N, C-alpha and C positions, 0 to 999 in steps of 0.2 A: 313247649315253653312259649307261651304267648299271653299277652295281657288281654283284657276284655275287649279292647278295640281291635284286636287281631294283629297288632304290630309284633314282629318277632323280637324275642328277648334273647340276647346272646348267652349261651351257656358254655362253660369250660369244656374243651374236648376231652373225651374219655380216653385215658392212656391205654386202657385194655383193648380198645377197639382199633385195630390197624386200618390204614386207609384202603388197602386192597384186600382186606379179609373177606372170605366168601360168606355170603349171607343166605339164610334159608329163604326159599321163594315164598313170597307173601302177597296175597291179592290186595291191592290197594282199593279202598272204597272209591277213590276218584278216578274217573276215566275221561277220555276225550269227549268234548261236548257233542251231543247228537248221537252217541253210540250207546247210551244207557237204555236199559230195557223197561224199567217201571216208571210210572209217573211220579211216585214218591221220590225215587232217586233223582228224577229231573228237577223236582222242586228243591231237593236238598242241594243239587249241583248249582242251581242258579243263585241260591243264597250264598253258597260257598264261594262262587266266582266273585260275587260282589264283595264279600269280606276279604278275599285274598288280595284284591287290588288296592285295598286301603293301606298304602304304605306312605308314611309321612316323609317327605323329602324337602330339603331347603330350596329356596329360590336359586341359590348359587349352583347347587347340583343340577337343577333343571336347565339353567342357562348354559352351564359348561357342557352338559350332555348334548344339548342342541348344537353347540359349536363343534364338539368332537365328531358328531355324526356328519356334519357338513364337511369337516376337514377330511374325514375318511373318504367321502364321495369324491372330493377334489383329488386326493392322492390316487384313487382308482382311475380317475379320468386322465391323470398325468401319465400313469403307466401305459395306457393305450393311446396316448397322444390325441385325446379328444378335446381339442381346444374350445370348441363351442360349449361343451358341458362344463369345462373348467371355468369359463367366463360366467356362465349362468350361476354355478354354485358359489363362485367368489362373490358375486353381487349379493346373493342370499346371505353369505357369511358376514359381509360388511354390515348388512341390515341387522343380523342377529347380534353382532358385536355392539352395535349402537343401542339395541334394546338392553344389553347387559351393562350399560355404561355405569349405572349406580353401583353394581357389584364390583366392576373393574376399578372404579375410583376408590372403593373401600379396600379391596383385596390386592389390587395391582394387576397388570396385564399378565394373563397366564402364559407360562413359558412355551406350552405346546402351540399357542397361537403365534408367538414370535418365530418359533422354529418353522412353521408352515410358511410364513411370509418370506423368511430368508431362503428356504428351499425352493419356493415357487419362483422367486426372482432369479435365482441361479439357473433353474431349469429353463425358464423362458429365454434368458440370455443365451444359453447353450443352443436352444432350438433356433433362435434368431441368427446365430452365427453359422448354422449348418445350412449352407446355400442349397445343396442338393436335396436335403430333406424338405426345405420350404417349397422347392419346385414341385415335389411329389404331392404336397398337401392339396386337398380340394379347396374350392373358393371360400367356403364357410369357415373352415379351420384356419386358413391363412388370414382371413379378415379378423377372426376371433383372437388369433395370436397377436396381431398388431394392436388391437384394442386392449387386450388384457395386459400386454407389456407396458403400455402407456399408463394404464390404471394402477398397476402394482408399483410402478416407479413413483407415481404421485402419492399413492397411499402410504408407501413405506417411509416417506419423509417424516411422518409423525412418530415413527418408531425407530429412528436412525440409531439412537444410542443403545436401545435394547438389542437391536439386530447386530450392531458392532460388538457388544459384549458377548453375545451368543457365539458369533463367528470367532472371536478371540479364544474363548474357552468353552467349547460345547460340553466337555465332561462336567465342568463345575456347574453349569446351568442345569444339566440333567440331574446331578446329585441334589442340588437345592430343591429342585422340583419334587424329587422323591421324598425328601425330608418333610416338605410342606404337606404332601399327600398323607404321609404316615402320621403326621401330627394331628390331622383332622379325623375325628371318629364318625362312624356312621356311613359316610359316603364310600369308604373303601370296599365294603362288602357288596355294594349294589352295582349292578351293571345292566345294560340294555339287553334286548333279546339276543343280539349277536355276540354278547360278551365283550363289547368295546367300551372302554372308559377313557377318561382324560389321561389316566395313568399309563394305559397302554400306548397312547399316542406320544406321551412324553418319553417313554422308553424306546420308542421306535428307532431312534438314532443310535447306532452302535457307539460305545464309549471309546473304541480304539481309533476311530477316525479323527484325524487332526482338524479337518475343516469340512463343512457340508459340501457335497458335490451333487450337482443336478443330475449327473449320470446315474445315480442310484435309482432314479425313477424309471430308467429304461429297463428293457426286458430282463437283462441278466442279473440284476441285483435283487430280485424278488425273494430269493431263498434266505438271505440274511435277515430280512424283515420277518419272515415267517418264523424263524428260530426264536427271535426276540419275543414275538407274539406268544409263542408256546410257553416260554418261561414266565411271562407276565400273567398269562391266564391261569397257569398252574398256581401261582402265588395267590391270585384272587379267589380261586375255587376252594382253597383249604378251609376257609371259615365256614362256608356253606356245607362242606363235606362233613365237618365235625358235627354240625347241627343235625345233618342227615342221619348220621350213625346213632346219635343220641335219641332222635325221635324213633328210629327203628327199634332200638332196644326197648324203649318204653312201650312201643306197640306190641312187641313180643310178650312182655310181662302182662299186659292187660288184654289178652285175647278173649277172656270171658266177659269183658265189659260190654255194655250195650252199644248200639250204633250211635246213639246220641253222644255218648262219652267220647267215642272215636272221632266224631265229627267236631268236637270242641277244639281239636288241635288244628285250627284252620291254617295258621301261618306256617306250621311245620309241614303240613301236606302240600301247601303251595311251594314251599322250598324244595320238597321232594320232587315235584314235577320239574322245577328248574334244575335240580341236581341230575335227574335222568337225562335231560337234554344236554347238560354239560358233560356228563359221562361219555355220551356218544361222541361229542366233539373232542373230548380228551383222548378217546381211543384212536381217533383219526390222527390226532397230533402226535400221540406216542408212537404210532407206526412210523410216521415221517421221521421222528426223532431217532428211533432205532435204526432206520435206514442210514441216516446221517452219521450215527455212531459207528455203524458197520463200515461206512466209507472211510471214516477217520481211523478205525482199526487197521483197515487195509493199507492206508498210507503209512501207518506206524510200522506194519510188517515190512513194507517196501524199504523204509529207512533202515530197519534192522537187517535187511538183506534176506527177507523171507521169500517165499515162492510166489506171492502175489505181486503184480505190478500194474500200476495204473497207466493206461495208454490213451492216446487221443482218438484212436479209431483207425481202422484200416490195418495194414500189415505192420507189426511192430518191428521195424527195421533198426530203430535207433539202438536197441539193446545189443545188437551185434557190432556196434561201432568199435568198442574197445578191442575186441579180438575178432579180426576179420576171418581168420582160419583157426581151427583147433590146434593145440600145441602138438608139434611133431608131424603135422600134415605135410606131405611132400607137395610143394608148389609146382604145378606144371600147367600147361596150356588148358587141358581139359578141366582142371579144378577151377582155374580163373574164369573160364567161359561159363561154367556152371554157376559160380558165384555172381557173375555179371547178369546172367539170366534171372537169378533170384532177385537181384536188385531191381531189374527192369520190370519184373512182374507186378510190382507195386505202383508202377508209373500210371498216373491217371486215376488211381483209386481214391475214393473219398477218405480224407484224413491222413494221407501220406505227407510226411514232412519233406518238401521238395529240397529245401536247403541241405538237410541231412543226406538226401539221396546224392546230391552233387558232391558232397564231402566224401561219401563212401566211394563214388566212382573215381575221385582224385586219389584216394588211398589205394584203390585197386590198381590204378595206373602206376603208382609208385612201387607197389609190390611187384608188379610184372617187370618193371625196369630193374629192380634190385636183383631179381632172379634171372635176368637176361632171357626172357621168354620170346624175344624177337619183336620186330617192328609191326608185324601183322596184328598181334593182339593189342598193341599200343594204339594203332590206327583205329581199331574197332572201338576201344574204350573212349578215345577222343571224339569219335562220331557221336557216341551216346552222351558224353559230357555236354557237347554243344547242343544236342537235342534237348537235354534236361534243362539247360540254361534258357532255351526258348520256351520250355513248358513251365518255367517258374511262375510266369503270369498266365493263369488259365484264361483270363478275359482278353479277348482280342483288342479291345479298345485301350487297355492300359499299356504303358510303354515300359521298357526295361529300366531298372534302377542303374545309376551310374556305375556302381561296383560290378554289377552283373554284366553290363555292357563292356567294361574294360576286360573282364575275364573272358568274355566271348571273343573279342578281337584277338586276345593273346592266344586262346586255344586254336582259332582258325589259322593264325600265323604259324603256330607250332606244327599243326597238321600239314600245312603246305610245305614247311621245312622238311618234314619227314618224307613227303611224297617226292620232293625235288631231289633229296639225297638218295632215296632208294628207288631206282627205276624198275625194280623187280616187284613192285606192289601194284596190283591191278584192282581198281575199285569200280563199282557200277551198281546201279539199281537192279540190273537184270541177273546179277549173280545170286543164285538161291542160297539159303543158309546152309543147306546140306552140302553144297559144293564149295563152301568156303575153305580156304587153306590158311590157317593162322599159325601153325607150328613151323619151327625152323626146319627146313629141308632143302633138297636140291630144287624142288619145284618153286616157282614164284608165288608170292603171297597173293591170295584172292580174298578180298574183303567186300561184303555187301554194304553199300552206302553211296550217296551222291554228294560230292563236295559242292557241286553247282547249286543244288537246292539249298544247302546251308548258307552259301554266300548270298543267294537271292533273298533268303529270309533275313540275313544280317542287314542287307541293304534296305529292306522294308522296315526293320526295326529302327534303323538310323533315321529314315523319313518320319517314323512315328515319334521318335524322340524330338526331332525338330518341330513337328506339329504341336507337341504338347509343352513346349518351352516358350516362355514369354519372349517375344522377338526383340523387345527393347531392353533386355537385361544383359548383364555381362555373361550370365550362364549360357545364353544362346551363342555368343561369340566363342566361348570355350568349347561348347558342343560342336560348333561348326568346324573347329580345328581338326576334329576327328575325321572329317571328310577326306583329308589327305591320306589317312590310314586306310579308310574304306576303298578309296580309288587305287591305292597301292595293292591291297588284297585282290581287287578285281583284275588289275594288270597282271599280277602273278598267276592268278587262276587262268587268265586269258592265254598266257604263255604255256601253261601246263596243258590246257585243253587243245591248243593248236597242234600239239604233238601227239596227244593221247585221246582226245575227245572226238565224239561224232560231229557231223556237220550241224545237226540240230542244236547240240549243246554249244557249239562255237557261236552260232547265231544268237542264242540266248545271252551268252556272256558279252558278245559284241554290243547287244542292245543295252545291257547294263552300263557298259562303258560310255555309250553314246548319251544315255540319259544323264550322266554326270558331266557331260561336256557341252551339250548343245546350247545351253542358256548362258554360258560364260563368254564375256567379251574378251577377245585376245588382244590385250594392250601391247604385248611385245610385237606382234605382227603389225598392229596399227602404227606404232612408233616407227617401225622399219619402213612402212609404206610412206609415212609422212617425212621420212629422212631425219627423224629425231633420234639421237643416241642417248644412252643412259648418262645421267649426270656425273656419276662417279665411276671409277675403274671397276669397283666390285659389281655394280649394276651391269656394266658391259660384259664382264666375265660371266655373270649369271645368265645373261641373255644368250651368250654363245654356248654355255654348258647345257642350257635347257634343250629338250627334245624338239621334235619337228612341230610345225605349226598345227594349231587345232583344225584348220581347214583341211590339211592333208590327212590328218587322222580321221576326221569325219568322212572325208571322201572315200578313204580306203575301207573303213568299217561298213559304211552304208552300201557301197557297191558290192561288197561280199554278200550282204544280206539280200540285196536286190536279185543277185544271181542264184543264191543257194537256198533261200528260205522257202519252206513249203506252207507255212501258216500265214494267212493274210494279216493277222494282227501285228506280228513283228515287223513285217514289211511296211505296213501302214505307219506304225510308230516311227520307223527309221526314216521314211520319206518326210514325215512332218517335222522331225527333229532336224533333218538336213535342210529343209526349207527355212526353218526358224533360224538356223545358224547362218545361212546365206543372207537372210534379211537383216539379222543383227549386225552383220559386217558390211551392210550397204551393197551387197551384190544383188541388186534389184532384178536384173534380167534373168539371171540363173534361177533365182527363187521363184519368179513369176512363171517361167517356162516349166519348171519342175512341178509346180502346183497345177498348171493347166494340163500337162501331159499325164499326170497321175489320175485325173478325173475323180479325185477323192470327194469333191463337193456333191457328187451325184448320189452317193450311198453312205455318206458319213452318219446320217441319222439312224442307221441300223447298227452302228458300232456301240461298244460298251461306254459308260459315262467317262472313265478316265481318258479314253482315246478322244472322245468328243471335247473334253476340256483341253487336251493337247491341240486339237484342231483349232479351237477358238483362240488359244494363245498364239498359234502360228499365224492365223488370219490377222490378228491384231498387230503382230510384229511386222507382217507384210505391209499392212497399211501405214505403219509408222515409217517403214523403210521408203515406201513410195513418196510419202510427204517430204522426207529428207532429200529425195532426188528431184523434188519439184513436180511430181506427177500428182497434182491435186485431185483430179477426178478419180484416178485409181485408188488413191488413199481414201477418199470419201466412200467409194463403193466397197472397199475391203472392211471398213469400220462400221458401215451402216447397220448391218444386222445386229452386231453386238450392242452398239450404243442406242439404237432405237428401241431395244427391249426394255431399257431401264434397269436391267439386272446384270450389268457388266461384271460386277464383283462376284456374283454367284456363278456366272457362265465361265469365268476364268479360274474358278476354284480358289478364290482368294478370300472367301468368307461367306457367311449365310445371311440372307436378309430376313428381317422379322416377318413372320407369316402367321396366319391363323392356324390353330391346332387341327382344323378340318383338312387343311391342305397337306400338312406334314405332321405325323405323329412323332413321338420321342424316338422310336426305333429308326425311322427314316432319317431323323436328324443326326443320329449317331453315325449311320452309314455315310451320310453326306459329309460329316466332319472328317471321316477317315479318308475321303477323297481330296481334301484340301491340299493345295500346293504349299510347301514350306515357305516361310517369309522371304528367305534370301533369293527365291526364284520368282518373286512377285513382279508384275509389270505395274509401273506407277499409274494409278487410275486417273489422277488429275492431269498428268501429261497426256494420257490417252484421250480424255475428254477435250482438252485444249486443242489437240491436233485435229480432232473431229470437228469441233466448232469453227476453227479457223478455216478448215477446208470447206465447210458448209458456207461460211461467210463469203469466201472467194468465188464460190459457184452461185450462191443464192442472190446476193445483192445485185449483180449485173442482170440476172434473169428477172428479178422483181422490177428493175428499172425498165427493161425491155417490154414487159407485159403488165404495165401498171394499170391499164384500163381494161385488161382482159378478164371477163367474168369467170372464165374457166381456167384460170391460171393454176397450175398444179404446184404442189410443194415439193422441193427437192429433199428438204430435211425437216421433219416434224419437230424434232427436238430443238433445232435452231430457232424455228418460228415460236416455239413455246418460250424460249429464253427472251426473244424480242418482246412478246406479249407481257411477260413478267416485268421487263424493264419499263414498258410503257405504262403499266398500272401503278408504278411507284409514285406516290404523291410528291415526294421531295427527291430530286435528283442531285445527289452529292457526288464527289469524286469517287470513281470505282475502287472497290476494295478487293473483291474476290476475282478469281480468274474469269468467271462467267461475266461479271459486270464489265471487265475490261473488254471482252470480245463484243458485248452488246454495244458499248460506247464506240468501239472502233467501227462496228457495222453502221451505226447512225452517221458517223463521219464519212464513211465510204459512200453511203447513199447520196450524200451531197457532193460527191466528187472531191472531198478534201482529203487527199492522201497523206498529208503531213500529220494531221491530227490522228488519223487512223494508225499511222506508223508509230506515233508516240504512245498510243494506247496498247498496241500489240507488243512493242519492243521497248521495255523500260527496266529499271532495276528490279522492281517487284516481280515482273513476269520472267525476267532472266533467272532470278534465284529459284522461282517456283517451277519453271518449265524448261526454258531454252538451254540453260547451262547443264542440264542433265544429258544432253546429246553429246556423243564423243567429239563431233566436229561442230561445235556450237556456233562458231563465227560464220562458217559456210552456210549453215541453216538460216541464220539471221539475214545474211546477204540475199539468199534466195527469197525469203519472205518479203523483204523490202521491194525486190524486183516484182514479185507477184502483186503486191499491194498497188504499186504504181500502174501496172498494166491493167488490172481489173478496175481501178479507180478511173482510168482513162475511158474504158468501155462504158462504165456507169455514167460518166459525165456526158458522153456523146448520146447515150440513150435518153438521158434526162433532159438535156438542153438542146437537142437537135432541132426542135420546133422553133427555138428562139433565133437560131442563126440562119442566114442565107448562105454564107460561106465562112469557113474558118481556116486559118493558115496552119499547116502542120508544124511549122517552126514554133508558132505560139504554143501549140499543144506540147511539143517536145520540151519547151522551156517550162511550161506549167507543171509538168509531171516528171521533169528531170530524166527524160528518156532520150536515147539516140534517135535521130531522124529516121534511119532505116527501120527501127523497131516500131515507131509510130506508124510509118507507112505500111508495114506488114500487118499491124493490128487492124487498121482501117480497111485495108484490102480484104482481109478475111471477113470482116463484118459485112462488106458490100457483097462479096461472093455468096455468103450464107443468107443473103437477103434480110439481115438483121437491121441494116442501116440503109435507108433509101437516099443514096447520094452517089456522086461520082468524083473521081480524082482529076484535078487539072494539073498535069505534070509541069508545064512551064512555070506556073506561078506557085507550085507546091501548096495548093489549097484544096479543101474538101467543099464541093458545092452541093448543098442540100436540095432535094427535089420537091420538098414540101407536099409529098403525097400522103403523109401520115395525117389522119384526122385530128382536129383539135380536141381539147378536152370536152367541149360542149357537144361536138359531133359524136364523140365516144359515148357520152352519157345518153344521147338520143338513141344511138344504136342499141345500147343495153336495154333501154326502156321498150323499144320496138320488139326486141327479142323476147322480153318477159311477157309483153302483151300477146304476142303470137302464141307463146306457150299456154297462156291463160285461156285464149280462145279455143285452142285445140282441146284442152281438158274439158271445157264447158260443153263443147260439141259432143265429146265422147260420152259424158255423163247423160246428156239429153237423149242421145241416140239409144243408149243402154236402157233408159227408162221406157222410151217409146217401143222399142223392140220387145221387151218383156211383156208389156201390156198387150200388144197386138198378138203375141204368141198364144194367149189364153183363148182367143175367140175363133180364128180359123187357120187352117193349115197353110194357106198361101202367104198370109202375113207372117206366119212363123218361119216359113222358108225364106221369105224376104229378109226377115230379121237375121237369119243365119248368114245369108249372103252379105248383109250389111256388116255383120260382125267381122267376117273375113276381110272386108274392105277396110274396116276400122283397124284391124290388126296390121294390114299392110301399111295403113297410114301411120300407125304407131311405130312400126319398124322403120318406116322412112323418117319419122320424127327422131327416133333414136340415132339413126345413121347421120341425120342432119346435125345432131348435137356433136358428133365426133369430127366434124369438118374443121379445117384450119381457120384461123381468124380471118384472113383476107378473103378466102373463098366464101365463107359463110356470110360475111358482110356484103359482098357483091350480090349474093343471092337475095338477101333481104332488101337491098336497095332496088333490085329489079322488081321485086314483088310489091314494095310499098311505094 
């Protein structure tokens, strides 16, 4: 049925020919191009191909088909998260839509276009909110996601009302679209090569969904779309199928007709080729449909109580939950142990429901209690319940959920209660499963398991919870309250192991107790030392009722480990914690002596990272302790390594610095995050930096004043000099804001010998609130600082202005710097003894008489110039001799030998030059003066 132009004419379907009826095999005159045997057939095929393609299609169909093809590509790119492809196709779609403007103005915006815009925007928003997913994207995709999100938001403003209507009622919009499609004739039967039409795109959204979700484009939602595709394509194919059957019946009747007559039915033959292709696709889809129907039947059987059951994978344990044991089974120890082993066999297997496993174990424990099977089996089940709670999160990086954490603490408490109540239960890792005794008998119970390992894992989980909680939230405070329960469990275990555990186990549990004590300041002992009593009667009673001081506890636990431990790691950790605790409570000499005697600084670089972090924390605390005691040089030396690295935050385990991916990949970053110290154990980094900079200031400023004209002056603190340079580079010097600016301003004042200005910059309300009030004995620290500033300002003043004075009265100096006369006398005497100040003391008049041996600034500059010229001359001579020697060496042997001798001489000279560079200032100057 075709007209003269070759356009297909629709004919009514023959009711006698069924869709799936078997047809006799018939050789079609049309074959694939290039596979025909004769030239006449080739000729006929070329004409036939030309005629077959002559299908009249409206401009609307062409434009809409172009849009639907682009939309299909975009949806495929969305499924595989190819943002670059999405962006490229979206730009093409916008251009194609612009070309279709005349048709769109006439017909209205097609609903499938609105659906894509709404879905794409939701999808992009969901991707944008997924922070982890964005991190994993490559650079091109991340950039394309950002660009596409901006474009779609801007583009969708023109379609706001249509998108809003679609989102309010997606069902209605889909139905309207169907009606519009059905109302139009001609375009419904035609499709592109892949069988994709605007109609199929319009039906892609399932009618049951209340609102479009971007998650449907992710991997899991592909099956729903394929089902709807099947239905739509089946609907589309019916028309062509009927034409197919009609043409075949006509072909059967006219078998005797000539080839020319057969080839007149061009359109029907073209349809037959399309039909064959569609049949193959339909077969594939029907197989998928049958499989889905079978799955649906299986689900129906399951609902009706049939024999089939759909499981997640792994061992189907859940089906045994309603009936733990068969009816009438005698419940004894052997049966319960067998059931326990059955449950445990599924542990760790893929698809095992961990929550269901925990419930089954709880149910088993209840059954054993009901039947009075004894505490042995109860202890064994409890061990496995706690182990299952730990296994609930298979990933090491994730932390336990709050409900699981509470269950875990309760289970461990119950287990310890049973162990304390029943002294006839022996537990241990060395007990083999064959030698376990779980049944009630005269013999004591023997259970395989290690309570210490469970408590250690519990402690690690607590640390992990604290690491993964926002430290500035109320949740962190609530979680931190659980530390009391954790410490209580460790104390109970400590009592149990002291009576029944081995020395190694006691050392391990002692270290756990130490790790929860060493970083806490003992305010009760501090108040007692300061003679301050509790404000109320209840506080006084509480202080009396509380146990022994933390210092006594630490001393007892650490000394046991020092004596009994055989592993270096536990002893090292115990020593470091002990030093930290001493330093925290201002016991400087005990802390320093223990650090020096342990020789830990010699081989700490070979320790594992957590121990190195603990060592860094201890050194920092030692430095802060020295500063509080007024040991400025010791404080600076202790803090120098940490602060000079510029990575104090990372070295103390208090956070990661931003680095390139070449230095640290994602896996290393995860490992380092697991090593971080919880927030409540952090050392204040601003306080640490302030202590270091103030210590550097008190050492560096007098040294700079003493060696002002020394060309080889060394730096005591690079970081302090860096801060000074930053301060000097600022074009406008306003009042200091940050802690660093305060220290720089104070340094400049001290350089001029102005101690009052220096004092006002270091100790004021802002610095008190930021730094000094954080110390337990803040007032004592402030008094010490004032004293140090006065003394160092006096030294700086004498270094800077000694060349101006012939003599100066010590009383005047004492009055200027508000120091006692003996203190001034002591400082000046030390300076004279150390040859820092060329002067002498006149005791009767209490004056300092200057010797005037120090060179003036002009002399100093002349000496520097002479020194530099000497170096230049030596370098020149060396280069000249080198050239002469090499040139002479090419001509005769004697000159070459002379060159080698001369080289040795030059090397000696060079060595002498280097040695001369290392001389002290006075000696080197006298040498220069004698030679020039």
